[in-house]
Legacy VTK file of the C-alpha trace (Angstrom):
# vtk DataFile Version 3.0
C-alpha trace
ASCII
DATASET POLYDATA
POINTS 83 float
39.196 -87.332 -53.580
36.904 -87.079 -56.596
34.683 -89.879 -55.290
33.999 -87.818 -52.152
33.040 -84.777 -54.202
30.828 -87.038 -56.308
29.034 -88.371 -53.222
28.508 -84.825 -51.929
27.056 -83.565 -55.212
24.972 -86.711 -55.694
23.708 -86.505 -52.105
22.700 -82.879 -52.505
20.868 -83.544 -55.784
19.037 -86.590 -54.425
18.169 -84.807 -51.171
16.834 -81.768 -53.023
14.734 -83.901 -55.391
13.378 -86.003 -52.509
12.459 -82.858 -50.571
10.673 -81.514 -53.642
8.739 -84.734 -54.206
7.699 -85.260 -50.592
4.664 -83.181 -49.568
4.866 -80.671 -46.768
7.671 -78.497 -45.479
11.038 -79.981 -44.548
12.963 -77.289 -42.683
16.592 -78.214 -43.299
19.605 -76.478 -44.736
22.048 -77.417 -47.462
24.163 -79.704 -45.266
21.170 -81.662 -43.973
19.806 -81.943 -47.517
23.135 -83.367 -48.644
23.237 -85.824 -45.734
19.640 -86.831 -46.466
20.639 -87.778 -50.005
23.754 -89.673 -48.926
21.971 -91.633 -46.198
19.034 -92.218 -48.541
21.438 -93.738 -51.042
22.956 -95.986 -48.385
19.487 -97.020 -47.197
18.456 -97.804 -50.776
21.666 -99.796 -51.243
21.007 -101.757 -48.043
17.491 -102.639 -49.210
18.998 -103.695 -52.543
21.446 -105.880 -50.631
18.589 -107.527 -48.741
16.705 -108.200 -51.983
19.458 -109.285 -54.342
22.722 -109.663 -52.444
25.981 -107.916 -53.108
27.749 -105.631 -50.679
25.944 -104.576 -47.499
27.369 -101.045 -47.531
26.770 -99.869 -51.082
25.130 -96.892 -52.658
22.002 -97.207 -54.722
21.159 -95.643 -58.058
18.951 -92.602 -58.515
15.629 -94.341 -57.901
16.801 -96.331 -54.885
18.389 -93.227 -53.423
15.212 -91.172 -53.892
13.104 -93.880 -52.267
15.563 -94.159 -49.367
15.591 -90.386 -48.881
11.780 -90.230 -48.982
11.622 -92.947 -46.322
14.024 -90.963 -44.140
11.904 -87.813 -44.560
8.784 -89.785 -43.605
10.494 -91.145 -40.483
11.634 -87.646 -39.518
8.159 -86.160 -40.092
6.542 -88.927 -38.059
8.915 -88.401 -35.126
8.359 -84.650 -35.236
4.570 -85.065 -35.150
4.753 -87.258 -32.022
6.495 -84.594 -29.970
LINES 1 84
83 0 1 2 3 4 5 6 7 8 9 10 11 12 13 14 15 16 17 18 19 20 21 22 23 24 25 26 27 28 29 30 31 32 33 34 35 36 37 38 39 40 41 42 43 44 45 46 47 48 49 50 51 52 53 54 55 56 57 58 59 60 61 62 63 64 65 66 67 68 69 70 71 72 73 74 75 76 77 78 79 80 81 82
């Protein structure tokens, strides 16, 4: 149970930092910010898997998670600008 709470807190912190570092507005609430951080961590872990091996479905550290979350924000912004 504590690992789930850890992922939620970590996801929120990473999502909030990534939103602060990425320029422009990102209109999303607390839940979406948390999910952004969690999925950013999984994306960073997947890229780490492609580079160095290990487990395909793993979380990344702080830097990998921030980079993954920033990439997800960029993808979302790009899709929103097309419409």
